[in-house]
C-alpha positions as CSV (number, residue, x, y, z in Angstrom):
1,X,34.3,53.2,86.7
2,X,34.6,51.8,83.3
3,X,32.7,49.4,81.2
4,X,31.2,47.8,78.4
5,X,28.1,47.9,76.3
6,X,26.1,45.1,73.6
7,X,25.6,45.0,70.3
8,X,22.2,44.3,69.9
9,X,19.3,47.2,70.4
10,X,16.7,46.8,72.5
11,X,13.4,48.5,72.7
12,X,13.3,49.4,69.2
13,X,9.8,49.5,69.1
14,X,9.2,50.7,72.6
15,X,6.9,48.0,73.7
16,X,7.7,44.0,74.8
17,X,10.0,42.6,77.7
18,X,13.7,42.5,76.8
19,X,16.2,39.8,78.8
20,X,19.9,39.2,79.1
21,X,22.1,37.7,81.9
22,X,25.3,38.8,82.7
23,X,27.9,36.4,84.6
24,X,30.1,37.5,86.9
25,X,33.1,35.3,86.4
26,X,35.6,38.1,88.6
27,X,35.4,41.2,89.9
28,X,34.3,43.1,93.2
29,X,32.3,46.5,93.0
30,X,29.6,45.6,90.2
31,X,27.7,47.7,88.1
32,X,24.9,46.4,85.9
33,X,21.9,47.7,83.7
34,X,21.4,49.6,80.4
35,X,22.8,52.5,78.1
36,X,22.1,54.5,75.0
37,X,24.6,54.2,72.2
38,X,25.8,57.7,73.4
39,X,27.9,56.5,76.4
40,X,31.5,56.8,76.2
41,X,32.1,53.5,78.2
42,X,33.9,55.7,81.4
43,X,32.8,58.1,84.5
44,X,30.5,55.6,85.7
45,X,30.9,57.1,89.2
46,X,27.9,59.8,88.3
47,X,24.1,59.6,89.4
48,X,22.9,62.6,87.4
49,X,19.7,62.8,84.6
50,X,22.0,63.5,81.9
51,X,24.2,60.6,82.2
52,X,23.9,58.2,79.1
53,X,23.8,54.7,81.4
54,X,21.0,53.5,83.8
55,X,22.8,51.1,86.7
56,X,22.5,49.4,90.1
57,X,25.1,49.3,91.6
58,X,26.4,46.6,94.4
59,X,27.6,48.3,97.6
60,X,25.7,49.4,100.4
61,X,22.2,51.4,99.4
62,X,23.5,51.0,95.9
63,X,20.0,52.4,94.4
64,X,20.8,55.9,95.5
65,X,24.3,56.4,94.1
66,X,26.5,55.5,91.0
67,X,23.5,54.9,89.3
68,X,24.0,57.3,86.2
69,X,20.1,58.0,85.0
70,X,18.2,54.8,87.0
71,X,16.2,56.0,89.6
72,X,14.2,53.5,92.2
73,X,11.0,52.1,90.8
74,X,9.5,52.1,94.1
75,X,11.1,53.0,97.7
76,X,14.2,50.4,98.4
77,X,14.1,49.0,102.1
78,X,16.9,46.4,103.2
79,X,13.5,44.0,103.7
80,X,12.8,44.3,100.2
81,X,16.1,44.7,98.2
82,X,19.0,43.5,99.7
83,X,20.6,43.7,102.9
84,X,24.4,44.5,103.0
85,X,26.2,44.3,99.7
86,X,26.3,41.8,96.5
87,X,30.1,42.6,95.9
88,X,31.8,39.6,94.8
89,X,29.3,36.8,94.8
90,X,27.9,37.7,97.8
91,X,24.4,37.7,96.7
92,X,24.8,35.4,93.7
93,X,26.9,35.0,90.4
94,X,24.0,35.3,87.7
95,X,22.7,38.7,87.3
96,X,19.5,39.0,85.6
97,X,18.3,41.4,83.9
98,X,14.5,42.1,82.6
99,X,13.7,45.1,80.9
100,X,9.9,46.7,80.6
101,X,10.3,48.8,77.2
102,X,7.0,50.1,77.8
103,X,7.3,51.2,81.3
104,X,11.1,52.1,81.0
105,X,12.2,50.0,83.9
106,X,14.4,47.3,84.6
107,X,14.5,44.5,87.0
108,X,17.7,43.1,88.6
109,X,17.8,39.7,90.1
110,X,20.1,37.0,90.8
111,X,20.0,33.1,90.8
112,X,19.3,33.8,95.1
113,X,17.1,36.6,95.4
114,X,15.2,40.0,94.0
115,X,17.8,43.1,94.1
116,X,15.7,46.0,92.8
117,X,13.7,47.7,90.4
118,X,15.0,50.6,88.5
119,X,13.5,53.3,86.1
120,X,15.4,55.1,83.3
121,X,14.1,58.1,81.5
122,X,11.9,58.3,79.1
123,X,13.2,59.9,76.5
124,X,15.2,57.1,75.9
125,X,14.2,54.7,73.2
126,X,17.1,52.0,72.1
127,X,19.2,50.7,75.0
128,X,21.8,48.2,75.0
129,X,23.0,45.8,77.9
130,X,26.0,47.0,80.0
131,X,27.8,46.3,82.6
132,X,30.5,48.4,84.4
133,X,32.7,48.0,87.7
134,X,34.2,50.7,90.3
135,X,37.1,47.9,90.7
136,X,39.6,47.3,87.8
137,X,39.2,43.4,88.2
138,X,35.9,42.7,86.6
139,X,35.8,39.6,83.9
140,X,32.0,39.7,82.5
141,X,30.3,37.0,80.3
142,X,26.9,38.2,78.4
143,X,24.1,35.7,77.6
144,X,21.5,38.0,75.7
145,X,17.8,36.2,76.1
146,X,16.1,38.3,73.4
147,X,12.8,39.5,73.5
148,X,10.0,37.8,74.9
149,X,6.8,37.4,73.0
150,X,3.4,38.1,74.6
151,X,1.0,35.5,73.3
152,X,-2.1,36.2,74.8
153,X,-4.8,38.5,73.9
154,X,-6.9,38.6,76.4
155,X,-9.1,41.6,77.6
156,X,-11.1,42.6,80.4
157,X,-14.4,42.2,79.2
158,X,-17.0,41.3,81.8
159,X,-17.5,44.0,84.5
160,X,-20.4,45.6,86.8
161,X,-22.4,48.4,86.0
162,X,-21.1,52.1,87.0
163,X,-17.4,50.5,86.7
164,X,-15.5,51.0,83.1
165,X,-13.0,49.4,80.9
166,X,-10.5,51.5,79.1
167,X,-7.3,51.1,77.1
168,X,-8.4,48.9,74.6
169,X,-9.9,46.4,77.3
170,X,-6.5,46.5,79.6
171,X,-7.4,48.6,82.2
172,X,-10.4,48.3,84.5
173,X,-11.8,50.8,86.9
174,X,-14.0,50.9,90.0
175,X,-15.2,54.2,89.8
176,X,-15.9,54.3,93.6
177,X,-19.5,52.3,92.5
178,X,-19.3,49.2,94.3
179,X,-17.7,47.0,97.1
180,X,-16.3,43.7,96.9
181,X,-17.0,43.4,93.0
182,X,-14.8,42.6,90.0
183,X,-13.7,42.1,86.8
184,X,-13.2,38.9,84.1
185,X,-11.7,38.6,81.3
186,X,-12.5,37.1,78.2
187,X,-9.8,34.3,77.0
188,X,-10.8,31.1,78.0
189,X,-7.9,29.3,80.1
190,X,-7.6,25.4,80.5
191,X,-10.2,24.2,78.1
192,X,-8.4,20.8,78.0
193,X,-7.3,20.6,81.6
194,X,-4.0,20.6,80.5
195,X,-1.0,23.0,80.5
196,X,0.3,25.9,82.3
197,X,-1.8,29.8,82.1
198,X,-0.3,32.6,83.5
199,X,-1.5,36.4,83.1
200,X,-0.4,39.3,85.1
201,X,-2.7,42.1,86.8
202,X,-0.8,45.1,87.6
203,X,-2.3,47.0,90.7
204,X,-2.3,50.6,89.3
205,X,-4.3,51.6,92.1
206,X,-6.6,50.3,95.0
207,X,-6.3,49.4,98.9
208,X,-7.7,45.7,99.6
209,X,-6.8,43.3,96.7
210,X,-8.8,40.0,95.7
211,X,-6.9,38.2,92.4
212,X,-7.3,34.6,90.9
213,X,-10.0,33.3,88.4
214,X,-13.3,32.5,87.6
215,X,-15.9,30.7,85.9
216,X,-18.2,31.8,82.6
217,X,-21.1,32.3,85.6
218,X,-19.8,34.6,88.1
219,X,-22.0,37.3,89.1
220,X,-19.0,39.7,89.1
221,X,-20.6,41.1,92.8
222,X,-20.6,39.6,96.6
223,X,-17.1,38.8,96.1
224,X,-17.0,38.3,100.8
225,X,-18.0,35.3,100.4
226,X,-15.3,31.7,101.3
227,X,-18.1,29.1,99.8
228,X,-17.7,26.2,97.7
229,X,-20.4,26.6,95.6
230,X,-18.7,30.2,94.6
231,X,-18.2,30.8,90.8
232,X,-14.7,32.6,91.8
233,X,-11.5,31.3,93.2
234,X,-9.3,34.4,94.8
235,X,-5.9,35.3,97.1
236,X,-7.0,38.3,99.1
237,X,-5.2,40.8,100.1
238,X,-5.5,41.7,103.8
239,X,-4.5,39.5,107.2
240,X,-5.3,35.5,106.1
241,X,-6.2,36.1,103.3
242,X,-5.7,32.9,102.3
243,X,-8.3,31.9,104.7
244,X,-11.4,34.5,104.1
245,X,-13.0,36.1,101.1
246,X,-11.6,33.4,98.6
247,X,-14.6,31.9,97.0
248,X,-14.3,28.3,96.1
249,X,-10.4,28.4,96.3
250,X,-8.4,26.7,99.4
251,X,-4.7,26.9,100.5
252,X,-1.9,25.0,99.7
253,X,1.0,27.0,101.1
254,X,1.1,30.6,101.7
255,X,3.4,33.5,102.5
256,X,3.4,33.9,106.3
257,X,1.9,37.2,107.8
258,X,1.3,40.8,107.4
259,X,-0.8,41.8,104.5
260,X,-0.2,42.8,100.6
261,X,-2.8,45.6,100.6
262,X,-2.2,48.7,97.9
263,X,1.1,47.9,97.1
264,X,3.4,46.5,100.3
265,X,4.6,43.6,98.4
266,X,4.9,44.7,95.1
267,X,2.9,46.3,92.1
268,X,2.6,43.1,89.8
269,X,0.5,40.5,91.0
270,X,1.8,36.8,88.8
271,X,-0.6,34.7,88.3
272,X,0.5,30.9,87.3
273,X,-2.9,28.2,86.8
274,X,-1.6,24.7,86.8
275,X,-4.8,23.2,84.6
276,X,-4.5,19.4,85.4
277,X,-3.5,20.1,89.6
278,X,-6.1,22.5,89.5
279,X,-4.2,25.2,91.5
280,X,-2.8,28.9,90.7
281,X,-0.1,30.6,92.6
282,X,0.1,34.0,92.8
283,X,3.5,36.4,93.5
284,X,4.7,39.9,93.0
285,X,7.8,40.9,91.5
286,X,9.3,41.1,95.1
287,X,7.9,37.6,96.5
288,X,6.1,34.7,97.0
289,X,2.2,35.2,98.1
290,X,0.3,31.6,98.0
291,X,-0.9,29.0,96.1
292,X,-4.7,27.8,96.2
293,X,-6.6,24.9,95.2
294,X,-9.8,25.3,93.2
295,X,-12.5,22.7,92.4
296,X,-11.7,19.8,90.5
297,X,-15.3,20.2,88.9
298,X,-14.2,23.3,86.8
299,X,-13.0,23.3,83.5
300,X,-12.8,26.5,81.3
301,X,-11.4,29.4,83.6
302,X,-11.1,32.9,83.5
303,X,-8.8,35.5,84.8
304,X,-10.1,37.5,87.0
305,X,-9.6,40.6,90.1
306,X,-11.9,42.3,92.4
307,X,-11.8,44.3,95.4
308,X,-13.1,44.9,99.1
309,X,-12.3,48.4,98.6
310,X,-14.1,50.4,95.5
311,X,-10.7,52.5,94.3
312,X,-9.6,49.9,92.1
313,X,-7.5,50.2,88.9
314,X,-6.3,46.6,87.2
315,X,-4.6,46.6,84.4
316,X,-4.3,43.1,82.8
317,X,-0.9,41.4,80.9
318,X,-1.9,38.2,79.7
319,X,1.2,36.2,78.8
320,X,-0.8,33.0,77.5
321,X,-0.3,29.2,77.6
322,X,3.0,27.4,78.0
323,X,3.1,23.7,76.8
324,X,5.0,21.1,78.3
325,X,7.4,19.4,76.7
326,X,7.3,15.3,75.7
327,X,9.4,13.7,78.3
328,X,8.9,11.0,80.1
329,X,10.4,8.6,82.6
330,X,12.0,6.0,80.3
331,X,15.2,4.1,82.2
332,X,14.1,2.6,85.8
333,X,15.7,0.5,88.4
334,X,15.0,-3.3,88.8
335,X,11.3,-3.7,90.0
336,X,10.4,-0.5,89.9
337,X,7.4,0.8,88.3
338,X,6.6,3.8,85.4
339,X,3.1,4.3,85.0
340,X,0.6,7.7,84.0
341,X,1.9,7.5,80.1
342,X,5.7,7.7,81.4
343,X,5.5,11.0,83.7
344,X,5.3,8.8,87.2
345,X,7.8,6.2,88.7
346,X,7.3,4.2,91.7
347,X,10.0,3.1,93.6
348,X,7.8,0.5,94.5
349,X,9.8,-0.4,98.3
350,X,12.2,-2.5,95.8
351,X,15.4,-0.6,96.2
352,X,17.6,1.7,98.1
353,X,20.1,4.3,96.3
354,X,18.4,3.7,93.0
355,X,16.8,6.0,90.5
356,X,15.2,6.8,87.0
357,X,16.3,8.7,84.0
358,X,13.9,10.4,81.4
359,X,13.8,10.4,77.7
360,X,14.7,13.0,76.3
361,X,18.4,14.1,75.3
362,X,19.0,17.7,76.6
363,X,22.7,20.1,76.1
364,X,23.1,18.4,72.6
365,X,24.4,21.4,71.3
366,X,26.2,22.2,74.3
367,X,24.4,25.8,74.5
368,X,21.4,27.2,75.7
369,X,19.0,26.7,78.9
370,X,16.9,23.2,79.9
371,X,14.6,23.4,82.7
372,X,12.5,20.6,84.3
373,X,10.8,20.3,87.4
374,X,10.3,17.0,89.6
375,X,7.3,17.1,91.6
376,X,7.9,14.8,94.9
377,X,4.7,12.8,95.0
378,X,6.0,10.7,98.2
379,X,9.3,9.8,99.7
380,X,11.6,10.5,102.4
381,X,15.5,11.2,101.0
382,X,15.6,12.8,97.7
383,X,18.0,13.0,95.0
384,X,17.8,15.2,91.8
385,X,20.0,16.3,88.9
386,X,21.0,15.2,85.2
387,X,23.0,11.9,84.3
388,X,24.3,10.7,81.2
389,X,23.0,7.4,79.1
390,X,25.4,5.4,80.6
391,X,24.2,5.7,84.2
392,X,23.0,2.2,85.5
393,X,20.2,3.1,87.7
394,X,21.7,2.2,91.0
395,X,24.5,2.8,93.7
396,X,23.9,6.4,94.1
397,X,25.5,6.9,97.2
398,X,28.7,7.7,95.6
399,X,30.7,11.0,95.1
400,X,33.3,10.0,92.6
401,X,34.6,12.1,89.2
402,X,33.6,8.9,86.8
403,X,30.0,8.5,88.2
404,X,27.5,8.9,85.6
405,X,25.5,10.9,87.4
406,X,25.0,14.3,89.1
407,X,23.0,15.0,92.1
408,X,22.1,17.5,94.5
409,X,20.6,15.7,97.8
410,X,18.3,16.4,100.2
411,X,19.9,15.7,103.6
412,X,22.2,17.5,105.9
413,X,25.2,19.2,103.9
414,X,24.2,17.5,101.0
415,X,25.8,19.1,98.5
416,X,28.6,17.7,99.6
417,X,28.0,13.6,99.8
418,X,26.1,11.0,97.9
419,X,26.0,13.8,95.0
420,X,28.1,11.6,92.2
421,X,30.0,13.3,90.0
422,X,28.5,16.7,90.9
423,X,30.6,19.3,92.6
424,X,29.2,22.6,94.4
425,X,29.5,25.6,92.0
426,X,29.9,27.9,94.9
427,X,31.1,27.8,98.3
428,X,27.7,26.4,100.1
429,X,26.5,27.9,103.5
430,X,23.3,26.8,105.5
431,X,22.5,30.8,105.1
432,X,22.3,31.0,101.5
433,X,21.4,27.0,100.2
434,X,19.4,25.4,102.6
435,X,19.8,24.6,106.9
436,X,18.5,21.4,107.7
437,X,17.3,19.3,105.5
438,X,14.9,19.1,102.4
439,X,13.7,15.6,102.9
440,X,10.0,14.5,102.4
441,X,8.6,18.1,101.6
442,X,10.4,20.1,104.0
443,X,11.3,22.9,101.8
444,X,8.4,22.1,98.8
445,X,7.4,20.0,96.8
446,X,8.2,21.0,93.4
447,X,12.4,20.1,92.5
448,X,12.7,22.9,89.5
449,X,15.7,22.0,88.1
450,X,17.5,24.8,85.5
451,X,20.7,23.3,83.4
452,X,22.9,25.7,81.9
453,X,24.4,24.0,79.0
454,X,27.4,26.0,78.1
455,X,28.4,26.4,82.1
456,X,28.1,22.9,82.6
457,X,25.6,23.4,85.8
458,X,22.5,22.7,87.3
459,X,20.4,24.7,89.7
460,X,17.8,23.0,92.1
461,X,15.2,25.5,93.7
462,X,11.5,24.7,94.9
463,X,8.2,26.6,94.6
464,X,9.5,28.1,98.6
465,X,13.4,28.6,98.2
466,X,16.6,28.3,96.6
467,X,18.2,24.8,97.0
468,X,21.8,24.9,95.5
469,X,23.5,25.4,92.1
470,X,26.2,22.3,91.3
471,X,28.6,21.9,88.2
472,X,28.9,18.7,86.2
473,X,31.7,17.8,84.4
474,X,33.0,19.3,81.1
475,X,33.3,15.8,79.1
476,X,29.7,15.3,79.5
477,X,27.8,16.4,76.2
478,X,24.1,14.9,76.0
479,X,22.4,14.5,79.5
480,X,18.9,13.5,80.8
481,X,16.7,14.5,83.8
482,X,17.1,11.9,86.4
483,X,16.3,12.2,90.2
484,X,16.8,8.9,92.4
485,X,16.5,8.2,96.2
486,X,18.0,7.0,99.5
487,X,14.8,5.6,100.9
488,X,12.9,3.3,98.6
489,X,9.4,4.9,99.1
490,X,9.6,7.6,96.5
491,X,7.1,8.6,93.6
492,X,8.3,11.1,91.3
493,X,6.3,12.9,89.1
494,X,8.3,14.6,85.6
495,X,7.0,18.1,84.5
496,X,9.2,18.8,81.5
497,X,9.2,22.6,80.5
498,X,11.9,22.2,77.8
499,X,14.4,24.8,76.2
500,X,12.7,28.3,77.3
501,X,15.4,30.7,75.9
502,X,16.6,31.8,72.8
503,X,20.4,31.2,71.7
504,X,22.6,34.4,72.5
505,X,22.8,37.1,69.7
506,X,24.2,40.0,71.3
507,X,27.9,40.7,72.1
508,X,30.2,43.1,74.3
509,X,30.5,45.8,71.5
510,X,31.9,48.8,72.5
511,X,34.7,48.5,75.2
512,X,37.1,51.1,77.0
513,X,40.7,51.2,75.9
514,X,43.2,48.9,77.6
515,X,40.6,46.2,78.6
516,X,39.9,43.2,76.0
517,X,36.9,40.9,74.9
518,X,37.1,37.4,74.3
519,X,35.1,34.5,73.9
520,X,33.5,35.4,70.4
521,X,32.3,38.8,72.0
522,X,30.8,37.0,75.1
523,X,33.3,38.2,77.8
524,X,34.6,41.3,78.8
525,X,37.9,41.5,80.9
């Protein structure tokens, strides 16, 4: 029941989002969260309001015990938080913590799943990253991602008569004045038809929700239709809401059964708009909800929300525009083609076990996080990952240490075969990686790859689920995005999201007697 605290003060202004990761290199029963400067680093087994630490604990029902001053932000359930425990590496190795300074909350998730969201005392101003353990066998590595800058400045601006906009344009109140009416923001999105736009709508109150986008000409009323000429495109919260009361939107992929009325699936509706593809995705802090397509004739659009019931209060949080990096497919197997300005590779039925490599060098400094996405336009048996510049683009059916590519393969048990120099980062199981295959579009269309340059690992997930985490040789320095296929029918698009996170700045600073800090302050043992 002792722990460690980081050096960098967070939430000094009381606003913004702060993020850090804790890598569990070793240990059994974990605690992770935040602490004040006054924490004495010991006795972390309490759950008292005056404790100077706020943790989430890894053992059974760890949201309600050994958590210090932390309290669950909403009612925990094993179906939405976690079932069993996340001791050792049961739910993952990476503890990703996001602190909302204004709301006085912190959220913990792993590379595999959401764990929980805790509230800490409103009297706390400056806080620090912290971790501890019931067992005395821990080794934690700290990755400080710094403060997330909110670059968007949108406000709610157009509203129906009788409703009100308050808090400087951030909050819309329906005021029990109208059914099937809504609100539109002021910031135009997707004006050039490219890029990614993001915003979040917080449900502060309300029953039957609608969220999505609208055109400037929307009249803010009559949002119960589902017609091609409607000037709004929504996802609706009640049963089968992807197919009704959605305006001009059409479903691409949806969440399944049930509903997300009130706060059933979460409070924060996180919307991501892909301007080029004319799609928007909605998820909450707990789960994916749906992905919808809007008309190709729409260019400039705006964040929008509405409600069937007339009891809503929505808060707008605008994250702004995210520009893609400039990577292109550049090196290709013989007789295959690269088109669309370097963004699309065609296998052209010319070769089995061959692939393509991107232009942008990654991990040159050996530090940081790099991200890219490969969209499967067409193809059967996939391989995705990274490669060195020396890869010859052919013969990807091997699994040898000296291969110059490192892949995850889509067919049965693809973590253990035709993967080049890659090795699983932890023991794969069909319950935590994937069951069956992710051939064709079985598990999704978008392969999202995250590279940890320092740890020499890459993680692959789709828009639907986690697939796997692989380790590549420590001798590799500069690497490149790469993809290949067993079958010769592939078309891959590359979407390069670049290096999103800051270099670590915080270090473990205060430690109990007898414990040690190593690796320049990054590892506590």
